[in-house]
C-alpha positions in Angstrom: -21.7 -4.5 -2.3 -23.3 -7.8 -1.5 -20.7 -10.3 -0.8 -22.0 -13.8 -1.2 -19.3 -16.4 1.4 -19.4 -19.9 1.9 -18.5 -19.6 5.9 -16.7 -23.7 5.5 -14.1 -22.3 3.1 -13.8 -18.4 4.3 -12.4 -17.6 7.7 -12.6 -13.7 9.3 -9.0 -13.5 10.5 -6.0 -10.8 11.3 -4.4 -9.4 8.9 -1.3 -7.1 7.7 -2.5 -5.4 4.4 0.7 -3.7 2.5 -0.9 -0.6 0.2 -1.0 3.0 0.7 -4.3 3.5 -0.5 -7.0 2.2 2.4 -9.7 2.9 0.5 -10.4 0.0 -1.0 -13.0 -3.0 -0.2 -10.8 -6.1 -1.6 -7.3 -6.7 -1.5 -5.9 -9.4 -3.4 -3.4 -12.1 -2.4 -0.6 -11.0 -2.6 -0.4 -7.8 -0.3 -2.3 -9.5 2.4 -0.2 -11.9 5.2 -2.6 -13.9 7.2 -1.3 -13.2 10.8 -2.0 -15.9 13.8 -4.0 -13.3 16.2 -4.8 -9.3 16.5 -1.9 -9.0 18.3 0.4 -9.9 16.3 -1.1 -7.9 13.3 -1.7 -4.7 16.1 2.6 -5.5 16.3 3.4 -5.6 12.7 1.8 -2.6 11.0 4.1 -0.2 10.0 2.3 3.1 8.1 5.6 4.5 7.6 6.4 1.1 5.4 2.4 1.7 4.1 1.4 -1.5 6.7 -2.0 -1.7 8.3 -3.4 -4.4 10.6 -6.7 -5.0 9.7 -9.5 -7.9 10.2 -10.7 -10.0 6.4 -12.6 -12.5 5.5 -10.3 -14.6 2.6 -9.1 -15.8 0.7 -12.1 -16.0 -1.7 -12.6 -16.6 -5.5 -13.0 -13.3 -6.9 -15.3 -12.8 -10.8 -11.9 -12.9 -12.5 -10.2 -15.4 -10.7 -7.9 -14.3 -8.5 -7.8 -15.1 -4.7 -8.8 -11.3 -2.8 -9.7 -10.4 0.9 -11.9 -8.7 2.0 -11.6 -5.8 4.6 -14.5 -6.1 7.7 -12.4 -3.2 9.4 -8.8 -1.3 9.5 -7.6 -2.6 13.5 -5.1 -0.1 13.9 -7.8 3.2 13.5 -9.3 1.4 16.6 -5.6 1.4 18.7 -5.1 5.2 17.5 -8.7 6.4 18.5 
């Protein structure tokens, strides 16, 4: 899947994503919480509560009109590797 994003409007940022399934490439705004730093995203991650640290691009408007974040990579996988 190719995603064309205007870098003036959409930024890469650390986030917490509330999801039981980590297989998606994009997440709706309602399950994403932007964080100030990678450290705060990692500190807020709690797999038992399905809250995962990630880097994401967003928010962006989807073709359906929703605001979504696109997953760049999971941060908590790096911390445990």
